[in-house]
C-alpha positions as CSV (number, residue, x, y, z in Angstrom):
1,X,8.5,-39.5,6.5
2,X,9.7,-36.7,4.3
3,X,6.5,-37.0,2.1
4,X,4.4,-36.7,5.3
5,X,6.3,-33.5,6.4
6,X,5.9,-32.0,2.9
7,X,2.2,-32.9,2.8
8,X,1.7,-31.3,6.2
9,X,3.6,-28.1,5.1
10,X,1.5,-27.9,1.9
11,X,-1.7,-28.4,3.9
12,X,-0.7,-25.5,6.3
13,X,0.0,-23.3,3.3
14,X,-3.3,-24.0,1.6
15,X,-5.3,-23.6,4.8
16,X,-3.5,-20.4,5.7
17,X,-3.8,-18.8,2.3
18,X,-7.4,-17.5,2.6
19,X,-6.5,-15.9,5.9
20,X,-3.5,-14.2,4.4
21,X,-5.6,-13.0,1.5
22,X,-8.2,-11.6,3.9
23,X,-5.6,-9.8,5.9
24,X,-4.1,-8.3,2.7
25,X,-7.6,-7.2,1.5
26,X,-8.3,-5.6,4.9
27,X,-4.9,-3.8,4.8
28,X,-5.6,-2.5,1.3
29,X,-9.2,-1.4,2.3
30,X,-7.7,0.5,5.3
31,X,-5.2,2.2,3.0
32,X,-8.0,3.3,0.7
33,X,-9.8,4.9,3.6
34,X,-6.6,6.6,4.7
35,X,-6.2,8.3,1.3
36,X,-9.3,10.2,2.2
37,X,-8.7,10.5,6.0
38,X,-5.2,11.9,5.4
39,X,-6.4,14.4,2.8
40,X,-4.3,12.9,0.0
41,X,-7.1,13.6,-2.5
42,X,-6.4,17.4,-1.9
43,X,-3.4,17.1,-4.2
44,X,-3.7,13.7,-5.9
45,X,-6.2,12.0,-8.1
46,X,-7.2,8.4,-8.3
47,X,-9.5,7.8,-11.1
48,X,-11.9,10.8,-11.1
49,X,-11.6,11.4,-7.4
50,X,-9.3,14.2,-6.1
51,X,-7.5,17.3,-7.2
52,X,-5.0,17.2,-10.1
53,X,-2.3,19.4,-8.4
54,X,0.2,16.5,-7.9
55,X,0.6,13.2,-9.6
56,X,-2.3,11.0,-10.7
57,X,-1.9,7.9,-8.5
58,X,-4.4,5.7,-10.5
59,X,-1.7,3.4,-11.7
60,X,1.2,4.1,-9.3
61,X,1.4,0.4,-8.2
62,X,2.4,-0.5,-11.7
63,X,5.3,1.9,-11.6
64,X,6.6,1.5,-8.0
65,X,7.0,-1.4,-5.6
66,X,5.3,-1.3,-2.3
67,X,8.5,-1.0,-0.4
68,X,9.4,2.2,-2.3
69,X,6.0,3.6,-1.7
70,X,6.3,2.9,2.0
71,X,9.6,4.8,2.1
72,X,8.1,7.7,0.2
73,X,5.2,7.9,2.6
74,X,7.5,7.8,5.6
75,X,9.5,10.8,4.4
76,X,9.2,12.0,0.8
77,X,12.3,14.3,1.0
78,X,14.6,11.3,1.6
79,X,13.4,9.8,-1.6
80,X,13.4,13.0,-3.6
81,X,14.9,16.1,-1.9
82,X,13.0,18.5,-4.3
83,X,9.6,16.9,-3.6
84,X,6.8,19.2,-2.8
85,X,5.0,16.6,-0.8
86,X,5.2,17.2,2.9
87,X,5.9,14.6,5.4
88,X,2.5,13.4,6.6
89,X,2.0,12.5,10.2
90,X,0.9,8.9,10.3
91,X,1.7,5.8,12.2
92,X,3.8,3.0,10.8
93,X,0.7,0.8,10.4
94,X,-1.1,3.6,8.6
95,X,1.9,4.1,6.2
96,X,2.0,0.4,5.5
97,X,-1.8,0.3,4.8
98,X,-1.6,3.3,2.5
99,X,1.5,1.8,0.7
100,X,-0.4,-1.5,0.2
101,X,-3.4,0.3,-1.3
102,X,-1.2,2.4,-3.6
103,X,0.7,-0.7,-4.7
104,X,-2.6,-2.3,-5.6
105,X,-3.4,0.5,-8.0
106,X,-2.6,-0.7,-11.5
């Protein structure tokens, strides 16, 4: 009985994995689009795209966890009171997508 339950749980995990990966890929793609839509490139660079006024974000995901990036996007001043980055008007879903994309940059 226990083996059957474990096998069923494993089957659900394996079958559900591609859908989770697709959802994650869609979230990251949305975040990448938001980088442009929100005008982040006006101060930041990613690769050769953007303006080098603020930090280069090309490898920001290797330095910070997604949860930290999400908090930063919600309100930069709460993370660093002297930050020059303004609080950007975006929904929670947009902030999550942008944080996911930034976290993917390594």
